[in-house]
C-alpha positions in Angstrom: 40.0 9.2 -71.6 38.9 12.3 -69.7 35.9 12.2 -66.7 33.9 15.4 -67.3 31.7 14.1 -64.0 33.5 13.2 -60.7 32.4 11.8 -57.8 34.9 13.0 -54.4 34.8 11.1 -51.2 34.8 12.9 -48.1 37.2 12.3 -45.4 35.8 13.5 -42.4 34.9 17.1 -40.6 36.5 17.9 -37.7 34.3 19.9 -34.7 35.7 22.7 -32.5 35.5 25.5 -30.4 36.2 27.6 -33.8 32.9 25.6 -35.4 33.9 23.0 -38.2 36.4 21.8 -40.4 37.7 19.9 -42.9 40.0 17.3 -42.0 43.1 17.3 -44.1 42.2 14.2 -46.1 38.9 15.6 -47.3 40.8 18.8 -48.3 43.4 17.3 -50.1 40.7 15.4 -51.9 39.1 18.5 -52.7 42.3 19.6 -54.3 42.9 16.9 -56.5 39.3 17.5 -58.0 40.1 21.2 -58.4 43.7 20.2 -60.0 42.5 17.7 -62.3 39.8 19.7 -63.5 41.7 22.7 -64.2 44.3 20.0 -66.0 41.4 19.4 -68.6 39.7 22.9 -68.6 39.4 22.6 -72.3 37.1 19.2 -72.3 35.2 20.5 -69.4 33.9 23.6 -71.0 33.2 21.2 -74.3 31.5 18.9 -72.0 27.7 18.7 -72.4 27.1 18.2 -68.6 30.0 18.8 -66.5 29.7 18.6 -62.7 32.0 17.3 -59.9 29.6 15.7 -56.8 31.4 16.2 -53.2 29.4 13.6 -51.4 29.7 13.0 -47.1 28.0 14.0 -44.3 29.2 13.5 -40.4 31.2 10.5 -40.1 33.9 11.2 -38.0 31.7 13.1 -35.4 32.5 11.9 -31.5 30.3 9.7 -29.9 27.0 12.0 -28.6 27.8 15.0 -30.5 25.4 16.7 -32.4 25.0 16.5 -36.3 26.3 19.7 -37.3 24.0 21.5 -39.6 23.5 20.9 -43.2 25.7 23.6 -44.5 28.9 22.7 -42.6 28.9 18.8 -43.5 31.8 17.4 -45.7 29.9 17.3 -48.8 29.0 21.3 -48.5 32.3 22.1 -47.0 34.1 20.3 -49.8 32.2 22.5 -52.3 32.6 25.3 -50.8 36.2 25.5 -50.9 36.2 24.0 -54.8 33.8 27.4 -55.2 36.3 29.0 -53.6 39.0 27.6 -55.9 36.7 29.2 -59.1 35.9 25.6 -60.0 32.3 26.1 -60.6 33.6 28.5 -63.8 33.9 24.7 -65.2 31.2 22.7 -63.7 28.0 22.0 -62.1 28.8 21.8 -58.3 26.9 19.6 -56.0 26.6 18.1 -52.9 25.8 15.4 -51.1 25.7 15.8 -47.2 23.8 12.6 -45.6 26.0 9.7 -45.9 28.5 8.5 -43.5 29.8 5.1 -45.4 31.5 5.0 -48.9 28.2 2.7 -49.5 26.1 5.8 -48.8 28.1 8.0 -50.6 27.4 6.2 -53.8 23.8 5.2 -53.0 22.7 8.5 -51.9 24.4 10.3 -54.9 22.3 8.4 -56.9 18.9 8.4 -54.8 19.5 12.0 -54.9 19.9 12.0 -59.1 23.1 14.2 -58.4 24.6 12.4 -61.3 22.4 13.3 -63.7 21.4 11.7 -66.5 25.0 11.1 -67.7 25.5 7.5 -69.1 29.0 6.4 -68.2 31.0 4.1 -70.7 34.7 3.7 -71.3 34.6 6.9 -73.9 32.9 8.6 -71.4 33.6 7.7 -67.6 33.1 8.7 -64.2 35.8 10.0 -62.0 36.2 8.9 -58.6 38.7 11.2 -56.5 40.0 9.9 -53.4 43.2 8.2 -51.9 44.7 5.2 -53.6 43.9 2.6 -50.8 40.3 3.7 -50.9 39.4 3.3 -55.0 39.4 -0.6 -55.1 36.9 -0.5 -52.5 35.1 2.4 -54.0 35.0 0.5 -57.8 34.0 -2.2 -55.9 30.9 -0.8 -54.5 30.3 1.4 -57.7 30.1 -2.1 -59.0 27.1 -2.8 -56.8 25.5 0.7 -56.8 26.1 1.8 -60.4 26.9 -1.4 -62.5 29.7 0.0 -63.6 33.0 -1.4 -63.8 36.9 -1.7 -65.8 37.0 1.6 -67.6 34.0 3.2 -67.4 35.2 4.5 -63.7 38.2 6.5 -64.1 40.5 6.7 -60.8 41.6 10.2 -59.7 44.4 9.5 -57.2 45.0 12.0 -54.1 48.4 12.7 -52.9 48.6 13.6 -49.4 47.8 12.0 -45.8 47.2 8.1 -45.6 46.5 7.3 -42.5 44.5 4.5 -42.8 46.2 1.0 -42.3 46.5 -1.3 -45.6 45.7 -4.3 -43.5 42.4 -2.4 -42.5 41.3 -1.3 -45.6 41.9 -5.2 -46.9 39.6 -6.3 -44.6 37.0 -3.8 -45.5 37.2 -4.5 -49.1 36.9 -8.2 -48.0 33.9 -7.4 -46.2 32.3 -5.5 -48.9 32.4 -8.3 -51.2 30.7 -10.8 -49.2 28.4 -8.6 -47.2 26.7 -7.3 -50.7 27.0 -10.3 -52.6 24.2 -10.5 -54.6 22.6 -7.3 -53.9 21.9 -4.5 -57.1 20.1 -1.6 -56.2 20.7 1.1 -53.9 17.7 0.5 -51.9 18.9 -3.4 -51.2 22.5 -2.4 -50.2 21.9 0.2 -48.0 19.3 -2.3 -46.0 21.8 -4.4 -45.9 24.2 -2.6 -44.6 22.1 -1.0 -41.8 21.3 -4.9 -40.7 25.2 -5.5 -41.1 25.5 -2.7 -38.7 23.2 -3.5 -36.4 24.8 -6.9 -35.7 28.5 -5.3 -35.6 27.2 -3.1 -32.6 25.4 -6.2 -30.8 28.9 -8.1 -31.0 30.5 -5.0 -29.6 28.2 -5.1 -26.7 28.4 -8.6 -26.3 32.5 -8.4 -26.1 32.2 -5.2 -23.6 30.0 -7.4 -21.2 32.2 -10.1 -21.7 35.1 -7.8 -21.0 33.6 -6.5 -17.8 32.8 -9.8 -16.5 36.3 -10.7 -16.6 37.9 -7.5 -15.4 35.5 -6.4 -12.6 36.0 -3.0 -11.3 
């Protein structure tokens, strides 16, 4: 089956003296979406509401750095790159630019109404554009946020830089599976994520103080 609604997941923005730019991984994901749409141009042109949604805010900014202006966040920069490639001739291009995590990518896209009125089924799946190591966790969270599983989701894997160690990603999937157990709405999931993040920060502070006490000066 062909997906004529794609959700593209960001992988970071880099800020430097020249302004803001996408990481190589975010650019690769954008190019993968462009390649997929062009390969299925006939289906996109025939679809009722074809769209590509680019998600991401500013997850990899250095500590203490201000958020970039809205037009320079992941989702907006990916959309601009896709528009430069002519993708808007085939589909509506939208950007979610507030999220910092994969869960937020999904939940805020839903809250912002960026998937339109589409109903996703095995015959009309939602396309997920990301690196192969990331797609299993996206599928897990899409089941929680969207209630979609199996063939209602279509993987659109990206080739290119894959810097995340497999062990760390497996740990992230386990944490998602346990941490969000039983939750089914974007609001509840986001509340749980905020609580887990606060708890993690408290642990980090305690560990940091413990290290300092054992290694004074």
